[in-house]
Structure formats: structure tokens, C-alpha cells
C-alpha positions in Angstrom: 13.4 25.8 59.2 12.1 29.1 58.5 14.6 31.6 56.0 15.2 34.7 59.0 17.9 36.7 57.3 20.9 38.4 58.8 21.6 41.1 59.0 25.4 42.9 59.5 25.8 45.5 60.6 29.9 47.3 61.5 30.6 48.9 64.8 32.5 51.9 64.4 31.1 54.5 64.0 28.3 53.0 62.5 26.4 51.6 66.1 29.0 53.8 68.2 31.4 56.5 68.5 34.3 56.4 66.1 37.3 59.6 66.0 39.7 57.6 65.3 42.0 55.0 66.1 42.9 54.8 70.5 43.4 52.1 70.8 42.6 48.3 70.6 40.6 48.7 74.6 39.2 52.3 73.4 35.3 52.2 73.0 33.4 54.7 72.0 29.4 55.8 73.4 27.3 54.2 71.5 25.7 57.1 68.7 22.3 58.3 69.6 19.1 55.5 68.6 22.0 52.6 67.9 20.8 50.7 70.7 17.3 50.6 69.6 18.0 50.5 65.8 20.1 47.3 67.2 16.0 46.5 69.1 14.6 46.8 65.9 17.2 44.3 63.4 16.8 42.1 65.3 13.1 41.9 65.0 14.2 40.9 61.0 16.0 38.3 61.8 19.8 37.2 63.2 21.9 40.3 63.3 25.6 40.6 63.6 28.3 43.3 64.0 31.2 44.0 61.8 34.4 44.6 63.1 38.3 43.9 62.4 38.6 45.2 66.2 38.8 40.9 66.4 40.4 40.5 63.1 42.7 37.9 65.1 39.5 36.7 67.4 41.9 38.3 70.5 39.6 40.6 71.4 35.8 38.9 70.7 34.9 38.9 74.4 36.1 42.5 74.5 34.0 43.5 72.0 30.8 41.9 73.5 30.8 42.6 76.5 31.3 46.5 75.9 28.1 45.5 73.4 26.1 43.8 75.7 27.0 46.7 78.6 24.8 48.7 76.1 21.8 46.8 75.7 23.1 46.5 72.3 21.1 43.7 71.0 22.7 41.1 68.8 23.4 37.2 68.3 26.8 37.0 66.8 30.2 39.4 66.2 32.1 39.2 63.1 
């Protein structure tokens, strides 16, 4: 099996706009260039989106849906 890098990227303030906590159901818009950045990362290895929003597992589906809606490239959310 070929070695693949695992690249972890934070969500709030890194991929999507964040100007303070507004609740678990509020998501900022993508930061300009962020979707393209994740596309380039996907060429290098496995892309893991890291967020404290999923610390208890309750909001994993909502975070994943938001990322997919905006076209982010990722393999998993942690």
C-alpha cells in the first residue's frame, strides 16, 4: 500500500468565516480561495477537517452537509 499524507485543516476561521460563536447551527461563508485550497490538498493526501463543533458527535452530519454544499474537498471530519 502506498503511503499517503494526512492533512488536517481547522474549519472555523480557516476554511469558513468566523467572527465569534453564534450557535451550533450558524456557519460562516467560505473564505475566498478555501475550496480551491482543499482541492489542492486532496491531490497531496487525505484531507481531514478538524472542528470543535463535533466534539460530542452530535453535529457531524450538519458540518459535513455544509462542507459538501460549498464544494469543499475532504475525506473526513473530526
